[in-house]
C-alpha positions as CSV (number, residue, x, y, z in Angstrom):
1,X,5.4,17.2,-19.3
2,X,8.9,15.1,-19.2
3,X,9.4,12.6,-16.9
4,X,11.7,14.4,-14.6
5,X,8.8,17.5,-14.4
6,X,6.5,15.4,-13.5
7,X,8.5,13.2,-10.8
8,X,9.0,16.9,-9.4
9,X,5.3,17.8,-9.3
10,X,4.7,14.4,-7.8
11,X,7.1,14.8,-4.9
12,X,5.2,18.1,-4.2
13,X,1.6,16.9,-4.7
14,X,1.9,13.2,-4.1
15,X,1.5,11.1,-0.8
16,X,2.6,7.7,-0.5
17,X,-0.5,6.6,-1.6
18,X,0.8,6.7,-4.5
19,X,4.5,5.3,-4.2
20,X,6.2,8.4,-4.0
21,X,8.1,9.1,-0.7
22,X,6.4,12.4,1.2
23,X,4.4,11.0,3.8
24,X,3.5,14.5,4.9
25,X,1.9,15.6,1.7
26,X,-1.4,14.3,0.1
27,X,-2.7,12.5,-2.9
28,X,-6.0,14.4,-4.9
29,X,-8.6,12.2,-5.7
30,X,-8.3,13.1,-9.1
31,X,-4.7,11.2,-9.0
32,X,-6.0,8.3,-7.7
33,X,-8.4,7.8,-9.8
34,X,-5.5,8.4,-12.7
35,X,-4.0,5.5,-11.2
36,X,-7.4,3.5,-11.0
37,X,-8.3,4.6,-14.6
38,X,-4.8,3.1,-15.5
39,X,-5.0,-0.1,-13.3
40,X,-8.2,-0.7,-15.2
41,X,-6.5,-0.5,-18.7
42,X,-3.5,-2.6,-17.5
43,X,-6.8,-5.4,-16.4
44,X,-8.2,-5.5,-20.1
45,X,-4.9,-5.8,-21.9
46,X,-5.0,-2.4,-22.4
47,X,-2.6,-0.6,-20.5
48,X,0.4,1.7,-22.2
49,X,3.9,-0.1,-22.7
50,X,7.3,1.1,-21.6
51,X,10.8,0.8,-22.8
52,X,13.3,0.9,-20.2
53,X,14.5,-0.8,-16.9
54,X,13.7,-0.3,-13.5
55,X,15.9,-1.1,-10.7
56,X,14.1,-2.7,-7.6
57,X,15.2,-3.5,-4.0
58,X,13.7,-6.3,-1.6
59,X,14.4,-8.0,1.0
60,X,14.5,-11.9,1.1
61,X,11.1,-12.0,3.0
62,X,9.5,-10.1,-0.1
63,X,6.6,-12.1,-1.4
64,X,3.6,-10.6,-3.1
65,X,5.1,-7.3,-3.4
66,X,8.1,-8.5,-4.8
67,X,6.5,-10.7,-7.4
68,X,3.6,-8.0,-8.7
69,X,6.2,-5.1,-9.1
70,X,9.2,-7.5,-10.7
71,X,6.1,-9.3,-12.8
72,X,4.5,-6.5,-13.5
73,X,7.2,-4.4,-14.8
74,X,8.4,-7.2,-17.2
75,X,4.9,-7.6,-18.7
76,X,4.9,-3.6,-19.4
77,X,7.8,-3.4,-21.1
78,X,10.1,-2.7,-18.2
79,X,13.1,-4.8,-17.8
80,X,13.5,-5.0,-13.5
81,X,16.9,-5.5,-12.4
82,X,16.8,-6.8,-8.6
83,X,18.7,-6.4,-6.0
84,X,18.7,-6.7,-1.8
85,X,17.8,-4.3,0.0
86,X,21.2,-4.1,1.9
87,X,22.3,-3.0,-1.0
88,X,21.6,0.3,0.1
89,X,23.0,-0.2,3.5
90,X,26.6,1.0,2.6
91,X,28.6,4.4,2.7
92,X,28.2,5.7,0.1
93,X,26.1,9.0,-0.5
94,X,22.1,7.5,-1.8
95,X,22.1,10.6,-4.0
96,X,25.4,9.3,-5.6
97,X,23.6,5.9,-5.9
98,X,20.4,7.8,-7.9
99,X,22.1,9.8,-9.8
100,X,24.7,6.9,-11.2
101,X,21.4,4.7,-11.9
102,X,20.0,7.6,-14.0
103,X,22.4,7.1,-16.9
104,X,20.9,3.7,-17.3
105,X,17.3,3.5,-16.1
106,X,13.9,4.8,-15.7
107,X,12.8,4.1,-12.8
108,X,13.4,2.9,-8.8
109,X,11.1,0.6,-6.7
110,X,12.1,0.7,-2.9
111,X,11.5,-1.8,-0.5
112,X,13.1,-0.7,2.8
113,X,12.8,-0.6,6.3
114,X,14.2,2.8,6.5
115,X,11.7,5.7,4.7
116,X,14.8,7.8,5.0
117,X,16.3,5.8,2.5
118,X,13.8,6.3,-0.3
119,X,13.7,10.2,0.7
120,X,17.0,10.2,0.0
121,X,16.9,8.4,-3.2
122,X,13.9,10.5,-4.5
123,X,15.4,13.6,-3.1
124,X,18.0,14.5,-6.2
125,X,15.1,14.3,-8.4
126,X,17.2,12.2,-10.9
127,X,14.1,9.8,-11.3
128,X,10.7,8.3,-10.5
129,X,11.1,6.3,-7.0
130,X,8.4,3.7,-5.9
131,X,7.6,3.4,-2.2
132,X,7.1,-0.5,-2.3
133,X,7.0,-0.8,1.6
134,X,8.6,0.7,4.8
135,X,8.4,0.8,8.4
136,X,6.4,3.9,8.3
137,X,4.0,2.8,5.7
138,X,3.1,0.5,3.0
139,X,1.0,2.6,0.9
140,X,0.7,0.3,-3.0
141,X,-0.7,-2.4,-1.1
142,X,-3.7,0.0,0.2
143,X,-4.0,1.3,-3.2
144,X,-4.7,-2.2,-4.3
145,X,-6.9,-2.8,-1.7
146,X,-9.2,0.5,-2.3
147,X,-9.1,-0.6,-5.8
148,X,-10.7,-4.1,-5.3
149,X,-13.0,-2.6,-3.2
150,X,-13.6,0.1,-6.2
151,X,-14.5,-2.6,-8.8
152,X,-17.5,-4.0,-6.1
153,X,-18.8,-0.5,-5.6
154,X,-18.1,3.1,-4.5
155,X,-15.4,3.5,-1.6
156,X,-16.6,7.1,-1.0
157,X,-19.6,5.6,1.4
158,X,-17.9,2.9,2.9
159,X,-17.3,2.8,6.5
160,X,-14.1,1.2,7.2
161,X,-12.3,-0.1,10.4
162,X,-8.8,-1.0,11.1
163,X,-8.3,-3.3,13.9
164,X,-4.7,-3.3,15.4
165,X,-1.9,-1.1,16.6
166,X,0.1,1.4,15.0
167,X,1.9,0.6,12.2
168,X,2.8,0.9,8.4
169,X,-0.4,-0.7,7.7
170,X,-2.1,1.4,10.1
171,X,-0.5,4.8,8.9
172,X,-1.0,4.3,5.5
173,X,-4.7,3.4,5.7
174,X,-4.5,7.2,7.8
175,X,-2.8,8.4,4.9
176,X,-5.5,6.9,2.7
177,X,-8.3,8.6,4.5
178,X,-6.8,11.8,4.6
179,X,-6.2,11.6,0.9
180,X,-9.7,10.5,-0.1
181,X,-11.8,11.9,2.7
182,X,-12.6,8.1,3.8
183,X,-14.8,7.4,6.9
184,X,-11.9,5.2,9.0
185,X,-11.9,4.1,12.7
186,X,-9.2,2.4,14.5
187,X,-9.7,0.1,17.0
188,X,-7.1,-0.8,19.7
189,X,-6.0,-0.6,23.0
190,X,-5.7,3.6,23.5
191,X,-1.9,3.5,24.0
192,X,-1.4,1.7,21.0
193,X,-3.6,3.8,18.5
194,X,-1.9,6.0,15.6
195,X,-1.9,9.5,16.1
196,X,-4.6,11.3,14.6
197,X,-6.7,8.5,14.3
198,X,-10.1,8.3,15.3
199,X,-10.2,5.5,17.5
200,X,-12.5,3.4,20.1
201,X,-11.5,0.4,22.0
202,X,-15.3,-0.9,21.6
203,X,-14.2,-3.3,19.2
204,X,-17.8,-4.8,19.2
205,X,-20.0,-1.9,18.2
206,X,-17.4,-0.7,15.9
207,X,-17.7,-3.9,13.8
208,X,-21.9,-3.7,13.9
209,X,-21.1,-0.2,11.7
210,X,-18.0,-1.0,9.7
211,X,-18.8,-2.0,5.6
212,X,-14.7,-3.1,5.4
213,X,-12.8,-4.2,8.3
214,X,-8.7,-4.4,8.4
215,X,-6.3,-6.0,10.4
216,X,-2.4,-5.9,10.4
217,X,0.0,-8.5,12.5
218,X,0.2,-7.6,16.3
219,X,4.1,-7.5,16.0
220,X,5.2,-6.9,19.6
221,X,1.9,-6.0,20.4
222,X,0.3,-9.6,20.8
223,X,-0.8,-9.8,23.9
224,X,-2.2,-6.7,23.9
225,X,-4.1,-7.0,21.3
226,X,-5.5,-10.8,22.1
227,X,-8.9,-8.9,22.9
228,X,-9.0,-7.4,19.2
229,X,-8.9,-11.1,17.5
230,X,-11.4,-11.0,14.7
231,X,-13.6,-14.0,14.7
232,X,-16.6,-15.7,13.4
233,X,-18.9,-14.6,15.8
234,X,-17.4,-10.8,15.3
235,X,-18.2,-10.8,11.8
236,X,-21.9,-12.1,12.4
237,X,-22.4,-9.1,14.0
238,X,-20.9,-6.7,10.7
239,X,-23.7,-5.4,8.4
240,X,-24.6,-7.2,5.4
241,X,-22.1,-7.1,2.7
242,X,-19.5,-6.2,4.7
243,X,-16.0,-7.2,3.8
244,X,-13.1,-8.6,5.9
245,X,-9.5,-7.9,4.4
246,X,-7.1,-8.8,6.7
247,X,-2.9,-7.7,5.9
248,X,-1.1,-10.6,5.1
249,X,0.5,-12.7,5.8
250,X,-1.9,-13.3,8.5
251,X,-1.7,-15.8,10.9
252,X,-4.6,-17.8,11.8
253,X,-5.1,-17.9,15.8
254,X,-3.3,-14.4,15.9
255,X,-4.8,-11.2,14.6
256,X,-7.8,-13.5,13.0
257,X,-9.5,-17.1,14.4
258,X,-9.3,-19.9,12.1
259,X,-13.3,-19.4,11.4
260,X,-12.8,-16.0,10.5
261,X,-11.0,-16.8,7.5
262,X,-14.4,-19.6,6.6
263,X,-16.4,-16.2,6.6
264,X,-18.5,-14.9,4.0
265,X,-17.2,-11.8,4.7
266,X,-13.7,-12.6,3.9
267,X,-12.8,-11.1,0.7
268,X,-10.2,-14.1,0.2
269,X,-7.1,-14.6,-1.9
270,X,-8.3,-13.3,-5.2
271,X,-8.7,-9.7,-3.7
272,X,-5.2,-9.3,-3.8
273,X,-5.5,-10.3,-7.6
274,X,-5.5,-6.3,-8.2
275,X,-2.0,-6.1,-6.7
276,X,-0.1,-6.4,-10.0
277,X,-2.2,-4.0,-12.3
278,X,-2.0,-1.7,-9.7
279,X,1.8,-1.8,-9.3
280,X,2.1,-1.5,-13.1
281,X,-0.1,1.6,-12.7
282,X,1.9,3.3,-9.9
283,X,4.6,3.1,-12.3
284,X,3.0,4.0,-15.3
285,X,1.6,7.0,-13.8
286,X,5.2,7.8,-12.5
287,X,6.4,7.3,-15.5
288,X,4.1,9.9,-17.1
289,X,2.7,6.8,-19.4
290,X,-0.9,7.5,-19.0
């Protein structure tokens, strides 16, 4: 299957969980497993190599996402050409942007606040587009977390708890849960719950039955979410072997207490090491290198 035919298939069938832009669609478990298999290959030094280049758009604040996409592309043979995300905020049609770039590059990686910008680039079907984060979702981040968890065992039997308000991380986890039929519960005040989420206000009870505890920054809802801070005492209530995975950048004293970072449940900074190989796997999957 050609690169363009493969990408058209992705647009129809793949959700934002694997970096494509149609948040209403779903990704099959076999597609996720294909990405994970590619990530295994890159982690073991046998991942497929590419020839060509990837244009990437990142805001100045991007750190982990930019490092892993840019470094990952370089390691797999793609030349990364990086622009600020504001390069896309001009009167020129995004369809024209994509079609001009198609003359010279093989892939676009976009981190932009507006999902519509990513969708407009993809609508031309000119080349694969990887959604590296929007205000609506953060697909590759969640895919990386699931990959790291899979390295530690079967993810299908895990009970996931997301503590925090509706936002791009909450929605990305909801997308993943729908795609992979994960057991996911959200805990936050009623008015801050993600539409369609299984939800509870009883944080303590939710922690007692959670295998994976997830958080995100509170944004504009810091005051409302104060009672939902994850602490060492709360983590002590979690089942044996539970993992606490706050989404970076996290702030001690905000969504989590300082002592929570020292708790055995905290998966640690090395948990995010998989970002590099997963970003490579997503790019390889979209380029049909598998």
